[in-house]
N, CA and C of each residue as an Amber inpcrd file, in Angstrom:
protein
   366
  22.3790000  15.6830000 -25.9610000  21.7690000  16.0970000 -24.7030000
  22.1850000  15.1380000 -23.5990000  22.5460000  15.6740000 -22.4560000
  22.8740000  14.8340000 -21.3060000  21.6380000  14.6760000 -20.4400000
  21.6860000  13.6790000 -19.5340000  20.5320000  13.4420000 -18.6810000
  20.3040000  14.5780000 -17.7040000  21.3180000  15.3770000 -17.4360000
  21.1700000  16.5010000 -16.5310000  20.5190000  17.7050000 -17.1730000
  20.3940000  17.6970000 -18.4810000  19.7870000  18.7870000 -19.2380000
  18.3070000  18.9250000 -18.8280000  17.8450000  20.1480000 -18.4940000
  16.4620000  20.3280000 -18.0490000  15.4180000  19.8060000 -19.0480000
  15.6530000  20.0010000 -20.3460000  14.6620000  19.5330000 -21.3130000
  14.6390000  18.0030000 -21.3580000  15.7760000  17.3720000 -21.1530000
  15.8270000  15.9080000 -21.1040000  15.1010000  15.4060000 -19.8620000
  15.3260000  16.0680000 -18.7380000  14.6370000  15.6970000 -17.5040000
  13.1220000  15.8220000 -17.6620000  12.6800000  16.8860000 -18.3110000
  11.2440000  17.0890000 -18.5290000  10.6790000  15.9900000 -19.4250000
  11.4370000  15.6000000 -20.4300000  10.9970000  14.5370000 -21.3290000
  10.8840000  13.2130000 -20.5810000  11.8750000  12.9100000 -19.7700000
  11.8530000  11.6750000 -18.9800000  10.6690000  11.6770000 -18.0230000
  10.4460000  12.8030000 -17.3510000   9.3100000  12.9050000 -16.4370000
   7.9940000  12.7290000 -17.1770000   7.8880000  13.3100000 -18.3670000
   6.6660000  13.1770000 -19.1540000   6.4310000  11.7240000 -19.5470000
   7.4790000  11.0170000 -19.9090000   7.3550000   9.6020000 -20.2770000
   6.8760000   8.7950000 -19.0740000   7.5050000   8.9980000 -17.9350000
   7.1110000   8.2600000 -16.7290000   5.6920000   8.6200000 -16.2950000
   5.3340000   9.9000000 -16.3650000   3.9740000  10.3170000 -15.9950000
   2.9410000   9.6800000 -16.9140000   3.2100000   9.6630000 -18.2080000
   2.2890000   9.0430000 -19.1640000   2.1150000   7.5610000 -18.8380000
   3.2370000   6.8620000 -18.6670000   3.1750000   5.4290000 -18.3810000
   2.4640000   5.1550000 -17.0560000   2.7320000   5.9670000 -16.0430000
   2.0890000   5.7830000 -14.7400000   0.5840000   5.9970000 -14.8420000
   0.1640000   7.0050000 -15.5880000  -1.2680000   7.2590000 -15.7660000
  -1.9400000   6.1120000 -16.5040000  -1.2910000   5.5810000 -17.5210000
  -1.8510000   4.4610000 -18.2810000  -1.9760000   3.2230000 -17.3950000
  -0.9490000   2.9620000 -16.5900000  -0.9830000   1.7970000 -15.7060000
  -2.0260000   1.9770000 -14.6050000  -2.1680000   3.2050000 -14.1070000
  -3.1720000   3.4800000 -13.0800000  -4.5870000   3.3270000 -13.6220000
  -4.7480000   3.5650000 -14.9330000  -6.0830000   3.4300000 -15.5230000
  -6.3870000   1.9860000 -15.9300000  -5.4420000   1.0670000 -15.6400000
  -5.7250000  -0.3450000 -15.8610000  -4.9960000  -0.9930000 -17.0230000
  -4.2010000  -0.2460000 -17.7680000  -3.4550000  -0.8310000 -18.8820000
  -2.3510000  -1.7310000 -18.3230000  -2.1660000  -2.9040000 -18.9440000
  -1.1260000  -3.8070000 -18.4590000   0.2350000  -3.3840000 -18.9980000
   1.2890000  -3.9770000 -18.4400000   2.6550000  -3.6050000 -18.7950000
   2.9720000  -3.6880000 -20.2770000   2.6810000  -4.8350000 -20.9250000
   2.9930000  -4.9340000 -22.3580000   2.2550000  -3.9000000 -23.2120000
   1.0250000  -3.5790000 -22.8560000   0.2730000  -2.5760000 -23.6170000
   0.9240000  -1.2000000 -23.4680000   1.3660000  -0.8710000 -22.2570000
   2.0160000   0.4130000 -22.0260000   3.3460000   0.4590000 -22.7800000
   4.0720000  -0.6460000 -22.7670000   5.3270000  -0.6950000 -23.5280000
   5.0670000  -0.4210000 -25.0060000   4.0270000  -1.0370000 -25.5630000
   3.6830000  -0.8230000 -26.9720000   3.3520000   0.6450000 -27.2430000
   2.5870000   1.2500000 -26.3530000   2.2230000   2.6620000 -26.5210000
   3.4670000   3.5490000 -26.4840000   4.3860000   3.2300000 -25.5750000
   5.6160000   4.0250000 -25.4820000   6.4580000   3.8690000 -26.7460000
   6.5060000   2.6580000 -27.2810000   7.2700000   2.4420000 -28.5180000
   6.6120000   3.1470000 -29.7020000   5.2770000   3.1930000 -29.7090000
   4.5740000   3.9140000 -30.7780000   4.8580000   5.4080000 -30.7120000
   5.1980000   5.8950000 -29.5400000   5.5200000   7.3120000 -29.3800000
   7.0090000   7.5790000 -29.6090000   7.7550000   6.5390000 -30.0140000
   9.1390000   6.7490000 -30.3910000  10.1850000   6.2520000 -29.4210000
   9.7780000   5.6380000 -28.3320000  10.7440000   5.1280000 -27.3580000
  11.2530000   3.7660000 -27.8320000  12.5360000   3.4870000 -27.6380000
  13.0750000   2.1920000 -28.0480000  12.5590000   1.0970000 -27.1040000
  12.5110000  -0.1600000 -27.5630000  11.9330000  -1.2430000 -26.7590000
  12.5930000  -1.4070000 -25.3860000  13.9000000  -1.3050000 -25.3120000
  14.5970000  -1.4710000 -24.0320000  14.1930000  -0.3740000 -23.0360000
  14.1190000   0.8570000 -23.5030000  13.7260000   1.9600000 -22.6210000
  12.2760000   1.8140000 -22.1810000  11.4080000   1.4060000 -23.0970000
   9.9930000   1.2080000 -22.7510000   9.8590000   0.1280000 -21.6880000
  10.6120000  -0.9460000 -21.8510000  10.5860000  -2.0350000 -20.8740000
  11.0990000  -1.5500000 -19.5120000  12.1510000  -0.7570000 -19.5270000
  12.7260000  -0.2310000 -18.2890000  11.7260000   0.6640000 -17.5520000
  11.0470000   1.5240000 -18.2860000  10.0560000   2.4210000 -17.6740000
   8.9600000   1.6030000 -16.9970000   8.4200000   0.6230000 -17.7130000
   7.3200000  -0.1830000 -17.1680000   7.7990000  -1.0090000 -15.9750000
   8.9880000  -1.5900000 -16.0680000   9.5280000  -2.3980000 -14.9730000
   9.7270000  -1.5430000 -13.7150000  10.3020000  -0.3400000 -13.8860000
  10.5410000   0.5280000 -12.7300000   9.2320000   0.9930000 -12.0910000
   8.2370000   1.2990000 -12.9150000   6.9470000   1.7020000 -12.3600000
   6.2760000   0.5450000 -11.6240000   6.4210000  -0.6610000 -12.1350000
   5.8670000  -1.8340000 -11.4560000   6.5530000  -2.0470000 -10.1100000
   7.8570000  -1.8130000 -10.0650000   8.5920000  -1.9410000  -8.8020000
   8.1380000  -0.8960000  -7.7910000   7.9040000   0.3160000  -8.2560000
   7.4280000   1.3810000  -7.3570000   6.0490000   1.0280000  -6.8160000
   5.1830000   0.5160000  -7.6730000   3.8340000   0.1290000  -7.2430000
   3.9060000  -0.9870000  -6.2020000   4.7400000  -1.9930000  -6.4580000
   4.8880000  -3.1010000  -5.5160000   5.4140000  -2.6060000  -4.1760000
   6.3850000  -1.7340000  -4.2210000   6.9540000  -1.1770000  -2.9900000
   5.9090000  -0.3910000  -2.2080000   5.1030000   0.3910000  -2.9160000
   4.0600000   1.1810000  -2.2570000   3.0000000   0.2720000  -1.6310000
   2.6230000  -0.7940000  -2.3380000   1.6350000  -1.7290000  -1.7910000
   2.1800000  -2.4300000  -0.5520000   3.4420000  -2.8300000  -0.6000000
   4.0520000  -3.4840000   0.5610000   4.1010000  -2.5290000   1.7590000
   4.4740000  -1.2920000   1.5040000   4.5490000  -0.2990000   2.5750000
   3.1720000  -0.0490000   3.1870000   2.1700000   0.1040000   2.3290000
   0.8090000   0.3210000   2.8210000   0.3090000  -0.9040000   3.5830000
   0.6380000  -2.0800000   3.0850000   0.2240000  -3.3070000   3.7580000
   0.8300000  -3.4300000   5.1450000   2.1060000  -3.1420000   5.2510000
   2.7680000  -3.2040000   6.5610000   2.1750000  -2.1780000   7.5280000
   1.9070000  -0.9970000   7.0190000   1.3200000   0.0520000   7.8550000
  -0.0670000  -0.3780000   8.3310000  -0.8940000  -0.8930000   7.4210000
  -2.2410000  -1.3310000   7.8030000  -2.1910000  -2.4830000   8.7890000
  -1.2470000  -3.4110000   8.6110000  -1.1210000  -4.5090000   9.5620000
  -0.7210000  -4.0030000  10.9450000   0.2100000  -3.0580000  10.9920000
   0.6510000  -2.5170000  12.2770000  -0.4570000  -1.7850000  13.0110000
  -1.1620000  -0.9190000  12.2930000  -2.2730000  -0.1760000  12.9120000
  -3.3590000  -1.1340000  13.3590000  -3.6800000  -2.1010000  12.5010000
  -4.7130000  -3.0760000  12.8380000  -4.3540000  -3.8830000  14.0690000
  -3.1050000  -4.3270000  14.1380000  -2.6680000  -5.1100000  15.2960000
  -2.7520000  -4.2790000  16.5740000  -2.3360000  -3.0130000  16.4910000
  -2.4040000  -2.1560000  17.6830000  -3.8380000  -1.9820000  18.1800000
  -4.7510000  -1.7060000  17.2690000  -6.1460000  -1.5220000  17.6750000
  -6.7430000  -2.8210000  18.2110000  -6.4920000  -3.9270000  17.5370000
  -7.0460000  -5.2130000  17.9570000  -6.5130000  -5.6020000  19.3370000
  -5.2150000  -5.5480000  19.4940000  -4.6020000  -5.8970000  20.7780000
  -5.0410000  -4.9200000  21.8580000  -5.0980000  -3.6350000  21.5190000
  -5.5540000  -2.6360000  22.4980000  -6.9770000  -2.9060000  22.9610000
  -7.8630000  -3.2530000  22.0350000  -9.2470000  -3.5660000  22.4090000
  -9.3320000  -4.7930000  23.2940000  -8.5590000  -5.8040000  22.9570000
  -8.5660000  -7.0350000  23.7620000  -7.9800000  -6.7740000  25.1490000
  -6.8740000  -6.0450000  25.2120000  -6.2420000  -5.7360000  26.5050000
  -7.1700000  -4.8790000  27.3600000  -7.8140000  -3.8820000  26.7710000
  -8.7460000  -3.0410000  27.5430000  -9.8800000  -3.8830000  28.1190000
 -10.3790000  -4.8330000  27.3480000 -11.4470000  -5.7090000  27.8310000
 -10.9500000  -6.5750000  28.9850000  -9.7850000  -7.1910000  28.8160000
  -9.2460000  -8.0850000  29.8550000  -8.9360000  -7.3150000  31.1360000
  -8.2940000  -6.1570000  31.0100000  -7.9130000  -5.3750000  32.1930000
  -9.1490000  -4.8850000  32.9510000 -10.1090000  -4.3180000  32.2390000
 -11.3010000  -3.8100000  32.9450000 -12.1220000  -4.9570000  33.5380000
 -12.1550000  -6.1010000  32.9000000 -12.8670000  -7.2570000  33.4590000
 -12.1570000  -7.7570000  34.7130000 -10.8030000  -7.8140000  34.6570000
 -10.0420000  -8.2740000  35.8180000 -10.2530000  -7.3330000  37.0070000
 -10.2490000  -6.0480000  36.7670000 -10.4580000  -5.0680000  37.8450000
 -11.8620000  -5.2270000  38.4290000 -12.8410000  -5.3940000  37.5490000
 -14.2200000  -5.5330000  38.0200000 -14.4020000  -6.8350000  38.8050000
 -13.7970000  -7.9150000  38.3730000 -13.9890000  -9.1900000  39.0700000
 -13.2200000  -9.2380000  40.3910000 -12.0920000  -8.5300000  40.5020000
 -11.3340000  -8.4860000  41.7550000 -12.1010000  -7.7540000  42.8450000
 -12.8890000  -6.7870000  42.4390000 -13.6390000  -6.0120000  43.4300000
 -14.9910000  -6.6360000  43.7230000 -15.2100000  -7.8570000  43.2700000
 -16.4510000  -8.5520000  43.5780000 -17.5700000  -8.2470000  42.5990000
 -17.2650000  -7.6640000  41.5090000 -18.2810000  -7.3530000  40.5030000
 -18.2170000  -5.8870000  40.1550000 -18.9410000  -5.5320000  39.1830000
 -18.9380000  -4.1440000  38.7660000 -18.9510000  -4.0180000  37.2610000
 -18.7130000  -2.8150000  36.8170000 -18.7600000  -2.5570000  35.3800000
 -17.3940000  -2.7880000  34.7480000 -17.4410000  -3.2330000  33.5300000
 -16.2160000  -3.3680000  32.7490000 -16.5290000  -3.0700000  31.2850000
 -15.4950000  -2.8370000  30.5260000 -15.6500000  -2.4500000  29.1190000
 -15.3690000  -3.6540000  28.2270000 -16.2680000  -3.8800000  27.2980000
 -15.9980000  -4.8540000  26.2400000 -15.6950000  -4.0100000  24.9980000
 -14.4180000  -3.9190000  24.6780000 -13.9710000  -3.0490000  23.5860000
 -13.9930000  -3.8250000  22.2690000 -15.1970000  -4.1700000  21.8460000
 -15.3080000  -4.9700000  20.6230000 -15.0730000  -4.1320000  19.3700000
 -15.3590000  -2.8480000  19.4130000 -15.1570000  -1.9750000  18.2490000
 -13.7020000  -1.9200000  17.8080000 -12.7860000  -1.5340000  18.7110000
 -11.3770000  -1.5040000  18.3140000 -10.8400000  -2.8830000  17.9180000
 -11.3090000  -3.9280000  18.6060000 -10.8260000  -5.2770000  18.2840000
 -11.2660000  -5.6820000  16.8760000 -12.5080000  -5.4300000  16.5320000
 -13.0030000  -5.7970000  15.1990000 -12.3650000  -4.9080000  14.1350000
 -12.3520000  -3.5860000  14.3740000 -11.7220000  -2.6720000  13.4260000
 -10.2680000  -3.0640000  13.2010000  -9.5580000  -3.3470000  14.2720000
  -8.1510000  -3.7260000  14.1710000  -7.9600000  -5.0210000  13.4050000
  -8.8260000  -5.9900000  13.6480000  -8.7330000  -7.2530000  12.9190000
  -8.9580000  -7.0640000  11.4320000  -9.9460000  -6.2720000  11.0830000
 -10.2260000  -5.9980000   9.6680000  -9.0500000  -5.2690000   9.0370000
  -8.5300000  -4.2710000   9.7190000  -7.3950000  -3.4960000   9.2040000
  -6.1610000  -4.3850000   9.0430000  -5.9380000  -5.2720000   9.9970000
  -4.7980000  -6.1800000   9.9290000  -4.9030000  -7.0850000   8.7020000
  -6.0650000  -7.6710000   8.4840000  -6.2240000  -8.5770000   7.3460000
  -6.2340000  -7.8290000   6.0150000  -6.6750000  -6.5820000   6.0150000
  -6.5660000  -5.7530000   4.8090000  -5.0970000  -5.5680000   4.4400000
  -4.2650000  -5.2850000   5.4260000  -2.8340000  -5.1370000   5.1900000
  -2.1910000  -6.4430000   4.7570000  -2.6160000  -7.5450000   5.3420000
  -2.0960000  -8.8520000   4.9680000  -2.4290000  -9.1590000   3.5110000
  -3.6480000  -8.8210000   3.0950000  -4.0540000  -9.0200000   1.7060000
  -3.2300000  -8.1530000   0.7720000  -2.9620000  -6.9110000   1.1730000
  -2.1270000  -6.0260000   0.3490000  -0.7250000  -6.6120000   0.1820000
  -0.1750000  -7.1660000   1.2350000   1.1470000  -7.7780000   1.1270000
   1.1140000  -9.0030000   0.2180000   0.0510000  -9.7770000   0.3070000
  -0.0500000 -10.9980000  -0.4910000  -0.2030000 -10.6800000  -1.9820000
  -0.8210000  -9.5570000  -2.2980000  -1.0550000  -9.2150000  -3.7160000
   0.0280000  -8.3250000  -4.2890000   0.9630000  -7.8810000  -3.4510000
   2.0320000  -6.9820000  -3.9250000   3.0580000  -7.7180000  -4.7500000
């Protein structure tokens, strides 16, 4: 059977899906490798499956972390800028109302540090 064979592709997908589900449920890499070998996979292939899935997980965590940091920074900076601009306008006119955008600033800060933590643990 060649790798292009549909039944081979289905088998490979089933192996990866099984390993991904086991890892998502909390099983560590060596345990998943053992389970794959018990199901008939050779040690090198089992190791390759687990290594590739770990790389995909790390890549996904890094991507999510960067996205969360970017969104968080935008909200935090936007909240701070809105506060500074409205305060400056109010003080130039001798007083008046201005906006303290603490919600976006706090939300953005939390989101930024959530993304930073995701990057650190990836």
